[in-house]
C-alpha angles and dihedrals in degrees: 000000000000122000112224121230092242088077114230098055135085128200109216124187110187144120120290095254094053091043090059091054092046091051091051091051092049091049090052093057108093117234114238113260119231115254111267117249112251116256116253110256115252112254113254115257113266119240117250131200124243136165127209124196109223099199111192095351118118102257097208092049092048092050092051091049095047093048090053087055095043114017103212135133087211089077112086140160130220103215093196096056096026091229124141116214124197133184102190139118119292096256090055091047089056090051091050092050092049093048093050092047090051092050092049091048091049091051092049090053093054112099115238113263125219133194123227127179123212130193118213141174135189092035129092111248094226091050092051090047090052093049093050090049090054090053096047112016092183094053122105110231126190117181132190131177095292107000138062128198116206124193113188145124118294093252091052091046090057091052092047093047092050091050095046093048087061086062092047091252110140131188113271123235109190126188105203124206134190126237133173120211123199116222137160106288093233090054097045096095095048090046090049091050091049092051092049089053095047097037107043092162096054132077114241125189128176133208102194094183096064098023099243128143118200118205125185114188148100123314090257092052092048090052091050090048090055090051093048092050090048090051091048093050091050091050091053093045092055120055116235098020119131131198114219134172123206120196113223121211091213133032117269130202140208094278091055091047090052089055090053091048091053090055092053105024094167093055128072122235133189135182117227138174093043092306097312096105132055116208114198131188113187148102120301094259091052092050090047091050093054091045090053097050099033094104090056091046091052092050091071091058121086113276114266116259106268096183116137132197119238130174117221117195110217125225122221091263092048092049090052090054096041091119091065089066091066089077108049131178118271092259089060098037095110099047120111120236124193125176112237132210115331089349088278093120138030126219114217129194108197145126119273091258091050091049090056091050092046091051089054090050091052090050090053094054092045091091126126112272116248105257113239113256112249119222123212131183124240129181127219127194112233119212098176133104098220103056092162091064091050094052092045092053092047092049091052092049097042108027094170094055120096114227124199120184118201118238094251091052093232099107134044121198116204123195109197 
């Protein structure tokens, strides 16, 4: 067997019998198959154009969200028409459509929020803000010196309103008016800044060129604005006078103001913000004197209301005995109780000491209820002649038991 130089051939010299075997072996050897040609790659999907109306969705926020999902400059939003346009491949279009539908569905499921303003006194603004937040954690609460604005769902607003009414805090309905004050042009900006500081619930605008200050607010705020501008003009007309405002942690009245005026008879003092602000126009030494003794002056006023709001969940036993809380001990007589949602909780306005006593009271009434006694009948055979005497004796001994004597007098049924 000699391989030929041409490669794939053999020269075999052999007898006929062996040649037949060799031919069969060679025929059994498979010939190598040529390498298959690679398949042509599928062409990439072509982008298509689609537009999606966004409705009430915030267009800028939707665009940011979609671009995080599909980074492409071919996704844009027309803010005027609130329509999102996309020139991307079909799979990406499907993802965009699904995302927008999810956002619209989520927005539709959100309950409508409403804003309600309340006016309060005798309570620290930050304390009231904290208590409202504990009632409705998802609510937006903005508090000023004497007002609080609450934005929340309708159900939460009802809970907040019920709780605040227990503290004699009612929703505020304000009719705002507009008034323009004329001041010296060079003083218009300082006057505007002073009004913004003293009237946080009013809108103040300044025209420095003509010296006008525009104030839009309630009648009380407009009256206070007129007084502040008068004070400011007096301070500018007299050299060395200063205008100063002191925040008071408790409301003051006319008698307290008269005491302040006696201390600084040459200065002029006003009370603003329903007695929670002292406005003072005087020389520097007079202002400093009031600032120094203000803590002592405040000490003669009634203590600020330190009541806090706490929510107490009620157990089954406590709910069953809820009526007993309508008559409280003398130490708790002035606390405010409001039933919460589904009567499964109670909202309590009280001082810290009263809260501690109320918690102990709740613990005392959280005892297992006495199970009602069950009555069952039982029959007894009577083998006596005088059944009336027997029933009379049993009735005297067990007055709450019910006795029934059969007509023949031979059996007595007792329900006990």
